[in-house]
BALOBA-1460 file (C-alpha; in Angstrom, 3 decimals):
// residues 358
<rec num="1" residu="m" x="42.284" y="-18.926" z="14.800"/>
<rec num="2" residu="m" x="41.461" y="-22.379" z="16.168"/>
<rec num="3" residu="e" x="44.220" y="-24.433" z="17.748"/>
<rec num="4" residu="l" x="44.330" y="-27.923" z="16.235"/>
<rec num="5" residu="r" x="46.047" y="-31.060" z="17.418"/>
<rec num="6" residu="q" x="49.345" y="-31.676" z="15.628"/>
<rec num="7" residu="n" x="51.112" y="-34.795" z="14.297"/>
<rec num="8" residu="c" x="47.879" y="-36.539" z="13.282"/>
<rec num="9" residu="r" x="47.515" y="-39.011" z="10.457"/>
<rec num="10" residu="y" x="44.095" y="-37.627" z="9.568"/>
<rec num="11" residu="a" x="43.035" y="-34.018" z="9.183"/>
<rec num="12" residu="l" x="39.357" y="-34.956" z="9.070"/>
<rec num="13" residu="l" x="37.277" y="-37.985" z="10.044"/>
<rec num="14" residu="v" x="33.569" y="-38.595" z="9.379"/>
<rec num="15" residu="p" x="31.192" y="-41.310" z="10.604"/>
<rec num="16" residu="t" x="28.542" y="-41.955" z="7.973"/>
<rec num="17" residu="s" x="26.080" y="-44.320" z="6.347"/>
<rec num="18" residu="m" x="26.936" y="-44.587" z="2.665"/>
<rec num="19" residu="g" x="24.360" y="-45.020" z="-0.055"/>
<rec num="20" residu="v" x="23.799" y="-44.206" z="-3.690"/>
<rec num="21" residu="r" x="21.887" y="-41.458" z="-5.427"/>
<rec num="22" residu="i" x="20.255" y="-42.057" z="-8.784"/>
<rec num="23" residu="t" x="19.441" y="-38.972" z="-10.839"/>
<rec num="24" residu="p" x="17.481" y="-38.770" z="-14.102"/>
<rec num="25" residu="f" x="19.472" y="-37.810" z="-17.154"/>
<rec num="26" residu="n" x="19.072" y="-34.301" z="-18.637"/>
<rec num="27" residu="q" x="17.396" y="-32.789" z="-15.546"/>
<rec num="28" residu="q" x="14.141" y="-34.669" z="-16.055"/>
<rec num="29" residu="p" x="11.642" y="-35.627" z="-13.292"/>
<rec num="30" residu="v" x="11.932" y="-39.123" z="-11.852"/>
<rec num="31" residu="h" x="8.494" y="-40.272" z="-12.947"/>
<rec num="32" residu="c" x="9.231" y="-39.274" z="-16.572"/>
<rec num="33" residu="s" x="12.646" y="-40.936" z="-16.844"/>
<rec num="34" residu="n" x="14.125" y="-44.267" z="-17.866"/>
<rec num="35" residu="l" x="17.811" y="-43.289" z="-17.920"/>
<rec num="36" residu="y" x="19.690" y="-42.491" z="-14.686"/>
<rec num="37" residu="i" x="23.152" y="-41.560" z="-13.405"/>
<rec num="38" residu="m" x="24.277" y="-43.278" z="-10.179"/>
<rec num="39" residu="q" x="26.733" y="-41.875" z="-7.650"/>
<rec num="40" residu="a" x="27.876" y="-42.836" z="-4.143"/>
<rec num="41" residu="t" x="26.799" y="-40.314" z="-1.557"/>
<rec num="42" residu="s" x="26.315" y="-39.281" z="2.051"/>
<rec num="43" residu="a" x="26.080" y="-35.883" z="3.716"/>
<rec num="44" residu="e" x="29.234" y="-36.411" z="5.752"/>
<rec num="45" residu="t" x="31.440" y="-37.541" z="2.854"/>
<rec num="46" residu="n" x="30.066" y="-34.601" z="0.853"/>
<rec num="47" residu="v" x="31.644" y="-32.389" z="3.525"/>
<rec num="48" residu="a" x="34.893" y="-34.350" z="3.682"/>
<rec num="49" residu="s" x="35.455" y="-34.311" z="-0.084"/>
<rec num="50" residu="v" x="36.668" y="-30.708" z="-0.047"/>
<rec num="51" residu="a" x="39.593" y="-31.602" z="2.204"/>
<rec num="52" residu="s" x="40.367" y="-34.890" z="0.442"/>
<rec num="53" residu="y" x="40.457" y="-33.344" z="-3.044"/>
<rec num="54" residu="l" x="42.675" y="-30.514" z="-1.826"/>
<rec num="55" residu="g" x="45.271" y="-32.804" z="-0.304"/>
<rec num="56" residu="f" x="44.342" y="-33.454" z="3.315"/>
<rec num="57" residu="r" x="44.114" y="-37.017" z="4.551"/>
<rec num="58" residu="v" x="40.530" y="-38.065" z="5.358"/>
<rec num="59" residu="k" x="39.050" y="-41.159" z="6.973"/>
<rec num="60" residu="v" x="35.493" y="-42.509" z="6.733"/>
<rec num="61" residu="l" x="33.922" y="-44.783" z="9.360"/>
<rec num="62" residu="t" x="30.983" y="-46.655" z="7.867"/>
<rec num="63" residu="a" x="29.428" y="-50.090" z="7.323"/>
<rec num="64" residu="f" x="29.176" y="-52.245" z="4.201"/>
<rec num="65" residu="v" x="26.964" y="-55.090" z="3.000"/>
<rec num="66" residu="k" x="29.313" y="-58.024" z="2.531"/>
<rec num="67" residu="g" x="29.667" y="-59.104" z="-1.088"/>
<rec num="68" residu="s" x="27.345" y="-56.400" z="-2.410"/>
<rec num="69" residu="p" x="28.217" y="-54.851" z="-5.786"/>
<rec num="70" residu="i" x="26.829" y="-51.561" z="-4.435"/>
<rec num="71" residu="a" x="29.284" y="-51.792" z="-1.530"/>
<rec num="72" residu="r" x="32.095" y="-52.336" z="-4.041"/>
<rec num="73" residu="f" x="30.886" y="-49.337" z="-6.038"/>
<rec num="74" residu="i" x="30.950" y="-47.202" z="-2.862"/>
<rec num="75" residu="k" x="34.428" y="-48.386" z="-1.841"/>
<rec num="76" residu="d" x="35.836" y="-47.621" z="-5.276"/>
<rec num="77" residu="d" x="34.195" y="-44.195" z="-5.207"/>
<rec num="78" residu="l" x="35.677" y="-43.331" z="-1.797"/>
<rec num="79" residu="a" x="39.095" y="-44.434" z="-3.015"/>
<rec num="80" residu="s" x="38.717" y="-42.218" z="-6.076"/>
<rec num="81" residu="r" x="38.044" y="-39.326" z="-3.704"/>
<rec num="82" residu="h" x="41.352" y="-40.066" z="-1.930"/>
<rec num="83" residu="m" x="39.605" y="-41.211" z="1.261"/>
<rec num="84" residu="d" x="40.582" y="-44.021" z="3.600"/>
<rec num="85" residu="y" x="37.653" y="-46.041" z="4.931"/>
<rec num="86" residu="e" x="37.077" y="-48.553" z="7.693"/>
<rec num="87" residu="g" x="34.022" y="-50.490" z="8.791"/>
<rec num="88" residu="p" x="32.366" y="-53.846" z="9.320"/>
<rec num="89" residu="e" x="31.206" y="-56.134" z="6.527"/>
<rec num="90" residu="i" x="27.633" y="-57.122" z="7.425"/>
<rec num="91" residu="e" x="26.042" y="-60.218" z="5.894"/>
<rec num="92" residu="q" x="23.108" y="-59.279" z="3.692"/>
<rec num="93" residu="g" x="20.912" y="-61.981" z="5.196"/>
<rec num="94" residu="g" x="18.991" y="-62.779" z="2.030"/>
<rec num="95" residu="p" x="17.028" y="-60.632" z="-0.418"/>
<rec num="96" residu="w" x="14.993" y="-59.011" z="2.413"/>
<rec num="97" residu="g" x="18.044" y="-58.266" z="4.540"/>
<rec num="98" residu="y" x="20.441" y="-55.340" z="4.671"/>
<rec num="99" residu="r" x="21.369" y="-52.967" z="1.880"/>
<rec num="100" residu="h" x="22.787" y="-49.535" z="1.187"/>
<rec num="101" residu="q" x="20.226" y="-46.729" z="1.057"/>
<rec num="102" residu="f" x="18.956" y="-45.276" z="-2.220"/>
<rec num="103" residu="n" x="18.404" y="-41.558" z="-2.719"/>
<rec num="104" residu="i" x="16.252" y="-40.952" z="-5.793"/>
<rec num="105" residu="a" x="16.335" y="-37.321" z="-6.831"/>
<rec num="106" residu="d" x="15.867" y="-35.064" z="-9.806"/>
<rec num="107" residu="t" x="17.625" y="-31.711" z="-10.007"/>
<rec num="108" residu="g" x="14.585" y="-29.668" z="-10.947"/>
<rec num="109" residu="f" x="14.721" y="-27.161" z="-13.758"/>
<rec num="110" residu="g" x="13.518" y="-23.574" z="-14.082"/>
<rec num="111" residu="v" x="10.106" y="-23.221" z="-12.475"/>
<rec num="112" residu="r" x="10.017" y="-26.933" z="-11.504"/>
<rec num="113" residu="g" x="11.658" y="-27.494" z="-8.142"/>
<rec num="114" residu="p" x="13.726" y="-30.579" z="-7.260"/>
<rec num="115" residu="r" x="12.069" y="-33.581" z="-5.647"/>
<rec num="116" residu="v" x="13.915" y="-36.104" z="-3.497"/>
<rec num="117" residu="h" x="12.704" y="-39.562" z="-2.466"/>
<rec num="118" residu="n" x="14.680" y="-41.487" z="0.158"/>
<rec num="119" residu="d" x="14.431" y="-45.284" z="0.213"/>
<rec num="120" residu="r" x="16.265" y="-46.373" z="3.370"/>
<rec num="121" residu="a" x="14.550" y="-49.646" z="4.335"/>
<rec num="122" residu="g" x="17.084" y="-52.178" z="5.631"/>
<rec num="123" residu="e" x="19.888" y="-49.600" z="5.614"/>
<rec num="124" residu="v" x="23.084" y="-51.248" z="6.812"/>
<rec num="125" residu="g" x="24.416" y="-47.993" z="8.224"/>
<rec num="126" residu="r" x="21.736" y="-48.071" z="10.935"/>
<rec num="127" residu="l" x="23.830" y="-50.810" z="12.615"/>
<rec num="128" residu="l" x="26.886" y="-48.591" z="13.104"/>
<rec num="129" residu="s" x="28.240" y="-48.917" z="16.611"/>
<rec num="130" residu="a" x="31.460" y="-48.209" z="18.509"/>
<rec num="131" residu="k" x="31.879" y="-51.982" z="18.959"/>
<rec num="132" residu="y" x="33.030" y="-52.231" z="15.340"/>
<rec num="133" residu="f" x="35.924" y="-49.759" z="15.742"/>
<rec num="134" residu="d" x="38.999" y="-49.322" z="17.910"/>
<rec num="135" residu="l" x="38.369" y="-45.651" z="18.630"/>
<rec num="136" residu="d" x="41.361" y="-45.381" z="20.971"/>
<rec num="137" residu="r" x="43.596" y="-46.495" z="18.106"/>
<rec num="138" residu="i" x="41.924" y="-44.171" z="15.615"/>
<rec num="139" residu="f" x="41.953" y="-41.065" z="17.812"/>
<rec num="140" residu="g" x="44.856" y="-41.884" z="20.106"/>
<rec num="141" residu="q" x="47.456" y="-43.576" z="17.904"/>
<rec num="142" residu="e" x="46.528" y="-42.493" z="14.377"/>
<rec num="143" residu="g" x="45.273" y="-39.076" z="15.453"/>
<rec num="144" residu="v" x="42.534" y="-36.840" z="14.028"/>
<rec num="145" residu="q" x="42.432" y="-33.049" z="13.919"/>
<rec num="146" residu="i" x="38.684" y="-32.566" z="13.332"/>
<rec num="147" residu="v" x="35.821" y="-35.071" z="13.453"/>
<rec num="148" residu="h" x="32.682" y="-33.976" z="11.620"/>
<rec num="149" residu="m" x="29.259" y="-35.535" z="12.029"/>
<rec num="150" residu="s" x="25.750" y="-34.506" z="11.077"/>
<rec num="151" residu="g" x="22.309" y="-34.916" z="12.545"/>
<rec num="152" residu="l" x="21.464" y="-37.298" z="9.713"/>
<rec num="153" residu="i" x="23.806" y="-40.012" z="10.974"/>
<rec num="154" residu="a" x="23.204" y="-39.088" z="14.638"/>
<rec num="155" residu="a" x="19.432" y="-39.605" z="14.235"/>
<rec num="156" residu="l" x="19.502" y="-42.626" z="11.942"/>
<rec num="157" residu="s" x="18.931" y="-45.200" z="14.704"/>
<rec num="158" residu="p" x="19.477" y="-45.629" z="18.458"/>
<rec num="159" residu="d" x="22.764" y="-47.395" z="17.626"/>
<rec num="160" residu="t" x="24.072" y="-44.551" z="15.457"/>
<rec num="161" residu="s" x="22.987" y="-41.955" z="18.030"/>
<rec num="162" residu="q" x="25.113" y="-43.644" z="20.681"/>
<rec num="163" residu="f" x="27.904" y="-44.156" z="18.127"/>
<rec num="164" residu="c" x="28.113" y="-40.445" z="17.390"/>
<rec num="165" residu="l" x="28.045" y="-39.552" z="21.085"/>
<rec num="166" residu="t" x="30.844" y="-42.036" z="21.806"/>
<rec num="167" residu="i" x="32.903" y="-40.634" z="18.944"/>
<rec num="168" residu="a" x="32.460" y="-37.088" z="20.261"/>
<rec num="169" residu="e" x="33.472" y="-38.155" z="23.774"/>
<rec num="170" residu="t" x="36.519" y="-40.052" z="22.506"/>
<rec num="171" residu="a" x="37.528" y="-37.163" z="20.268"/>
<rec num="172" residu="k" x="37.465" y="-34.745" z="23.187"/>
<rec num="173" residu="k" x="39.551" y="-37.121" z="25.280"/>
<rec num="174" residu="y" x="42.346" y="-37.001" z="22.694"/>
<rec num="175" residu="g" x="42.147" y="-33.287" z="21.846"/>
<rec num="176" residu="t" x="40.326" y="-33.643" z="18.515"/>
<rec num="177" residu="r" x="38.001" y="-30.799" z="17.551"/>
<rec num="178" residu="v" x="34.335" y="-31.750" z="17.075"/>
<rec num="179" residu="s" x="32.162" y="-30.316" z="14.277"/>
<rec num="180" residu="f" x="28.407" y="-30.985" z="14.385"/>
<rec num="181" residu="d" x="25.904" y="-30.019" z="11.662"/>
<rec num="182" residu="l" x="22.505" y="-30.379" z="13.362"/>
<rec num="183" residu="n" x="20.622" y="-31.164" z="10.122"/>
<rec num="184" residu="y" x="17.136" y="-31.765" z="11.547"/>
<rec num="185" residu="r" x="14.905" y="-34.200" z="9.634"/>
<rec num="186" residu="a" x="11.347" y="-34.603" z="10.926"/>
<rec num="187" residu="s" x="10.953" y="-38.153" z="9.582"/>
<rec num="188" residu="f" x="14.053" y="-39.285" z="11.503"/>
<rec num="189" residu="w" x="12.817" y="-37.728" z="14.754"/>
<rec num="190" residu="k" x="9.271" y="-39.143" z="14.699"/>
<rec num="191" residu="n" x="8.497" y="-40.885" z="18.017"/>
<rec num="192" residu="r" x="12.086" y="-40.318" z="19.215"/>
<rec num="193" residu="e" x="11.937" y="-36.629" z="20.118"/>
<rec num="194" residu="a" x="12.916" y="-36.859" z="23.802"/>
<rec num="195" residu="e" x="15.674" y="-39.400" z="23.199"/>
<rec num="196" residu="l" x="17.214" y="-37.479" z="20.309"/>
<rec num="197" residu="r" x="16.921" y="-34.096" z="22.029"/>
<rec num="198" residu="e" x="19.009" y="-35.495" z="24.893"/>
<rec num="199" residu="t" x="21.618" y="-37.067" z="22.586"/>
<rec num="200" residu="f" x="21.927" y="-34.016" z="20.337"/>
<rec num="201" residu="t" x="22.285" y="-31.771" z="23.379"/>
<rec num="202" residu="r" x="25.087" y="-33.938" z="24.749"/>
<rec num="203" residu="i" x="26.930" y="-33.951" z="21.415"/>
<rec num="204" residu="a" x="26.443" y="-30.187" z="21.046"/>
<rec num="205" residu="s" x="27.917" y="-29.656" z="24.514"/>
<rec num="206" residu="l" x="31.124" y="-31.321" z="23.275"/>
<rec num="207" residu="a" x="31.219" y="-29.558" z="19.899"/>
<rec num="208" residu="d" x="33.701" y="-26.845" z="18.960"/>
<rec num="209" residu="i" x="31.836" y="-26.033" z="15.725"/>
<rec num="210" residu="l" x="28.031" y="-25.974" z="15.473"/>
<rec num="211" residu="v" x="26.262" y="-25.589" z="12.127"/>
<rec num="212" residu="g" x="22.536" y="-25.200" z="11.579"/>
<rec num="213" residu="n" x="19.741" y="-22.808" z="10.745"/>
<rec num="214" residu="e" x="17.242" y="-21.340" z="13.217"/>
<rec num="215" residu="e" x="14.901" y="-24.328" z="12.873"/>
<rec num="216" residu="d" x="17.753" y="-26.778" z="13.521"/>
<rec num="217" residu="f" x="18.736" y="-25.064" z="16.773"/>
<rec num="218" residu="q" x="15.118" y="-24.853" z="17.932"/>
<rec num="219" residu="l" x="14.011" y="-28.390" z="17.051"/>
<rec num="220" residu="c" x="17.237" y="-30.263" z="17.804"/>
<rec num="221" residu="l" x="18.330" y="-28.418" z="20.938"/>
<rec num="222" residu="g" x="15.148" y="-26.811" z="22.242"/>
<rec num="223" residu="l" x="16.429" y="-23.253" z="22.039"/>
<rec num="224" residu="p" x="13.767" y="-20.538" z="21.820"/>
<rec num="225" residu="g" x="13.803" y="-18.638" z="18.568"/>
<rec num="226" residu="p" x="11.793" y="-16.822" z="15.908"/>
<rec num="227" residu="e" x="9.115" y="-18.306" z="13.725"/>
<rec num="228" residu="p" x="10.686" y="-19.928" z="10.627"/>
<rec num="229" residu="g" x="10.157" y="-18.329" z="7.253"/>
<rec num="230" residu="g" x="10.082" y="-14.751" z="6.099"/>
<rec num="231" residu="k" x="12.174" y="-13.110" z="3.410"/>
<rec num="232" residu="d" x="13.533" y="-10.025" z="5.128"/>
<rec num="233" residu="l" x="17.305" y="-10.568" z="5.025"/>
<rec num="234" residu="a" x="18.207" y="-8.125" z="7.791"/>
<rec num="235" residu="k" x="15.659" y="-9.750" z="10.103"/>
<rec num="236" residu="k" x="16.926" y="-13.243" z="9.247"/>
<rec num="237" residu="i" x="20.482" y="-12.244" z="10.094"/>
<rec num="238" residu="n" x="19.458" y="-10.496" z="13.295"/>
<rec num="239" residu="d" x="17.282" y="-13.449" z="14.374"/>
<rec num="240" residu="f" x="20.163" y="-15.844" z="13.786"/>
<rec num="241" residu="k" x="22.537" y="-13.671" z="15.804"/>
<rec num="242" residu="e" x="20.083" y="-13.609" z="18.702"/>
<rec num="243" residu="m" x="19.637" y="-17.380" z="18.457"/>
<rec num="244" residu="i" x="23.388" y="-17.984" z="18.498"/>
<rec num="245" residu="g" x="23.755" y="-15.685" z="21.488"/>
<rec num="246" residu="r" x="21.478" y="-18.062" z="23.396"/>
<rec num="247" residu="a" x="23.277" y="-21.105" z="21.954"/>
<rec num="248" residu="k" x="26.638" y="-19.737" z="23.086"/>
<rec num="249" residu="e" x="25.359" y="-19.354" z="26.646"/>
<rec num="250" residu="r" x="24.099" y="-22.922" z="26.677"/>
<rec num="251" residu="f" x="27.049" y="-24.457" z="24.804"/>
<rec num="252" residu="p" x="30.098" y="-22.434" z="25.883"/>
<rec num="253" residu="n" x="32.553" y="-25.003" z="24.504"/>
<rec num="254" residu="a" x="31.567" y="-24.084" z="20.927"/>
<rec num="255" residu="t" x="33.571" y="-21.249" z="19.399"/>
<rec num="256" residu="v" x="32.248" y="-21.363" z="15.811"/>
<rec num="257" residu="f" x="28.587" y="-21.148" z="14.741"/>
<rec num="258" residu="a" x="27.517" y="-20.961" z="11.106"/>
<rec num="259" residu="t" x="24.661" y="-21.332" z="8.645"/>
<rec num="260" residu="t" x="23.965" y="-20.647" z="4.995"/>
<rec num="261" residu="l" x="21.432" y="-18.121" z="3.675"/>
<rec num="262" residu="r" x="19.498" y="-19.115" z="0.574"/>
<rec num="263" residu="e" x="16.682" y="-17.534" z="-1.393"/>
<rec num="264" residu="v" x="15.331" y="-19.527" z="-4.335"/>
<rec num="265" residu="k" x="14.232" y="-17.543" z="-7.378"/>
<rec num="266" residu="s" x="13.998" y="-20.646" z="-9.577"/>
<rec num="267" residu="a" x="15.544" y="-24.108" z="-9.564"/>
<rec num="268" residu="n" x="18.501" y="-22.648" z="-11.458"/>
<rec num="269" residu="t" x="18.829" y="-19.198" z="-9.887"/>
<rec num="270" residu="h" x="19.512" y="-18.820" z="-6.176"/>
<rec num="271" residu="y" x="20.730" y="-16.045" z="-3.931"/>
<rec num="272" residu="w" x="23.453" y="-17.660" z="-1.817"/>
<rec num="273" residu="g" x="24.920" y="-16.256" z="1.386"/>
<rec num="274" residu="a" x="26.251" y="-17.266" z="4.790"/>
<rec num="275" residu="i" x="26.697" y="-16.072" z="8.354"/>
<rec num="276" residu="m" x="29.295" y="-17.188" z="10.899"/>
<rec num="277" residu="r" x="30.352" y="-16.342" z="14.430"/>
<rec num="278" residu="a" x="33.961" y="-17.150" z="15.348"/>
<rec num="279" residu="g" x="34.790" y="-16.267" z="18.933"/>
<rec num="280" residu="d" x="33.001" y="-12.972" z="19.530"/>
<rec num="281" residu="e" x="33.207" y="-11.756" z="15.922"/>
<rec num="282" residu="w" x="30.482" y="-11.980" z="13.281"/>
<rec num="283" residu="y" x="31.117" y="-12.502" z="9.570"/>
<rec num="284" residu="v" x="28.371" y="-12.178" z="6.959"/>
<rec num="285" residu="v" x="28.295" y="-12.897" z="3.228"/>
<rec num="286" residu="e" x="25.125" y="-11.259" z="1.967"/>
<rec num="287" residu="p" x="23.340" y="-13.406" z="-0.626"/>
<rec num="288" residu="r" x="24.737" y="-13.145" z="-4.150"/>
<rec num="289" residu="e" x="23.105" y="-14.555" z="-7.275"/>
<rec num="290" residu="i" x="24.444" y="-17.923" z="-8.419"/>
<rec num="291" residu="t" x="23.418" y="-20.168" z="-11.308"/>
<rec num="292" residu="v" x="22.474" y="-23.654" z="-10.106"/>
<rec num="293" residu="l" x="22.827" y="-26.896" z="-12.031"/>
<rec num="294" residu="d" x="21.964" y="-29.127" z="-9.035"/>
<rec num="295" residu="r" x="21.396" y="-27.669" z="-5.566"/>
<rec num="296" residu="i" x="21.891" y="-30.896" z="-3.573"/>
<rec num="297" residu="g" x="25.082" y="-30.779" z="-1.508"/>
<rec num="298" residu="g" x="25.551" y="-27.002" z="-1.516"/>
<rec num="299" residu="g" x="25.190" y="-26.749" z="2.247"/>
<rec num="300" residu="d" x="27.605" y="-29.640" z="2.766"/>
<rec num="301" residu="g" x="30.044" y="-27.925" z="0.429"/>
<rec num="302" residu="f" x="29.867" y="-24.789" z="2.563"/>
<rec num="303" residu="v" x="30.722" y="-26.757" z="5.714"/>
<rec num="304" residu="g" x="33.480" y="-28.651" z="3.911"/>
<rec num="305" residu="g" x="35.057" y="-25.427" z="2.668"/>
<rec num="306" residu="m" x="34.836" y="-23.827" z="6.093"/>
<rec num="307" residu="l" x="36.484" y="-26.846" z="7.765"/>
<rec num="308" residu="y" x="39.208" y="-26.888" z="5.115"/>
<rec num="309" residu="a" x="39.981" y="-23.222" z="5.808"/>
<rec num="310" residu="i" x="40.155" y="-23.957" z="9.537"/>
<rec num="311" residu="l" x="42.516" y="-26.870" z="8.883"/>
<rec num="312" residu="k" x="44.701" y="-24.540" z="6.819"/>
<rec num="313" residu="g" x="45.033" y="-22.181" z="9.772"/>
<rec num="314" residu="w" x="43.637" y="-19.172" z="7.888"/>
<rec num="315" residu="e" x="42.024" y="-16.179" z="9.551"/>
<rec num="316" residu="p" x="38.265" y="-16.548" z="10.282"/>
<rec num="317" residu="e" x="37.255" y="-14.081" z="7.560"/>
<rec num="318" residu="k" x="38.545" y="-16.585" z="5.002"/>
<rec num="319" residu="w" x="36.651" y="-19.487" z="6.594"/>
<rec num="320" residu="i" x="33.265" y="-18.144" z="5.539"/>
<rec num="321" residu="q" x="34.526" y="-16.896" z="2.175"/>
<rec num="322" residu="f" x="36.034" y="-20.244" z="1.208"/>
<rec num="323" residu="g" x="32.950" y="-22.076" z="2.520"/>
<rec num="324" residu="w" x="30.584" y="-19.841" z="0.547"/>
<rec num="325" residu="a" x="32.560" y="-20.354" z="-2.664"/>
<rec num="326" residu="t" x="32.893" y="-24.119" z="-2.198"/>
<rec num="327" residu="g" x="29.145" y="-24.420" z="-1.658"/>
<rec num="328" residu="a" x="28.611" y="-22.387" z="-4.822"/>
<rec num="329" residu="l" x="30.975" y="-24.734" z="-6.682"/>
<rec num="330" residu="v" x="28.940" y="-27.799" z="-5.690"/>
<rec num="331" residu="t" x="25.808" y="-26.322" z="-7.268"/>
<rec num="332" residu="t" x="27.584" y="-26.317" z="-10.653"/>
<rec num="333" residu="l" x="28.260" y="-30.081" z="-10.470"/>
<rec num="334" residu="y" x="26.075" y="-33.168" z="-10.814"/>
<rec num="335" residu="t" x="27.841" y="-34.802" z="-7.869"/>
<rec num="336" residu="d" x="26.575" y="-34.022" z="-4.364"/>
<rec num="337" residu="y" x="30.093" y="-33.027" z="-3.350"/>
<rec num="338" residu="a" x="32.785" y="-30.586" z="-4.435"/>
<rec num="339" residu="q" x="35.697" y="-31.753" z="-6.565"/>
<rec num="340" residu="p" x="37.870" y="-28.628" z="-6.560"/>
<rec num="341" residu="a" x="40.814" y="-28.656" z="-8.932"/>
<rec num="342" residu="d" x="42.790" y="-26.468" z="-6.525"/>
<rec num="343" residu="e" x="42.341" y="-23.618" z="-4.047"/>
<rec num="344" residu="q" x="42.570" y="-21.047" z="-6.827"/>
<rec num="345" residu="e" x="39.416" y="-22.389" z="-8.466"/>
<rec num="346" residu="i" x="37.531" y="-21.701" z="-5.219"/>
<rec num="347" residu="w" x="38.997" y="-18.223" z="-4.782"/>
<rec num="348" residu="n" x="38.114" y="-17.374" z="-8.388"/>
<rec num="349" residu="i" x="34.492" y="-18.198" z="-7.561"/>
<rec num="350" residu="w" x="34.639" y="-15.982" z="-4.495"/>
<rec num="351" residu="h" x="36.052" y="-13.079" z="-6.512"/>
<rec num="352" residu="g" x="33.589" y="-13.587" z="-9.383"/>
<rec num="353" residu="q" x="36.361" y="-14.522" z="-11.795"/>
<rec num="354" residu="a" x="34.771" y="-16.865" z="-14.342"/>
<rec num="355" residu="r" x="36.947" y="-16.141" z="-17.356"/>
<rec num="356" residu="v" x="38.653" y="-19.023" z="-19.118"/>
<rec num="357" residu="q" x="41.919" y="-20.201" z="-17.583"/>
<rec num="358" residu="r" x="44.529" y="-21.197" z="-20.188"/>
């Protein structure tokens, strides 16, 4: 069990840079397509959607381009996901000024793997800073039970790095739990390795929940670990346990460590598992075969399901089970985030119950 602050307006809060994803119709490659579906997206709101769809109150801290139709599209999408949002309206500054990022991605199909192209030039979210928000009001007066951030927003720019660190420090001051998904991206870290290593280490030292694979812990936090790769499941699990043992010594404030386990047979057939340490206990879901419509967002769905289970006050065994099943749900949807109808839908996935519900 994890003790959470009570009498809060928000169960979950996420800082994020919102953008849009455009996806070719009918699972076609980008370069072969002329018809696309557009959705609002970000890693952090992917996580938060589990809680918002299942009835918890969620808040998003972000930035918008003033007067932009894409900004309006994003705001309407967040509202449809039952999320409150707050953030500055930044002047575009002409056609070569600020904008919301574009994520251009196909889903892959069969033997053809997915390809993702990020177009983030002029991204307005890179300006996010604590100066735009009254964090003492948000965390002190309104109240937040868990704040979740990822390495994607923390590494986006020097401003967002400091923003995430300030949020973590403010959260701890008011008794809010901090969740941090390390989410290493080499292109974000280029020429900023020393600076980001220091910032990520400081955020991790404040975190109650740390999520990431072996590579994330090694590259973001400098922890020694095994060579990445390899398909031996038992070795992967053992290597992760050893890695987390070292992480626990270095970051004693954290009580929950977790990662997903994925083996890709084809774009549409994966073996999906997870491993979690809560306190001194280990919980493992060995990879099970799942059918994948679109893999993007599965990892975020896992984290979102795990955080929802923590917010519900369930026993740790259910945290990883609900997270595994929520991640599996996301892979059946074209959106990057889960839209669960109710808890029972998630538990049916966990129990392998796919019969029609009438």
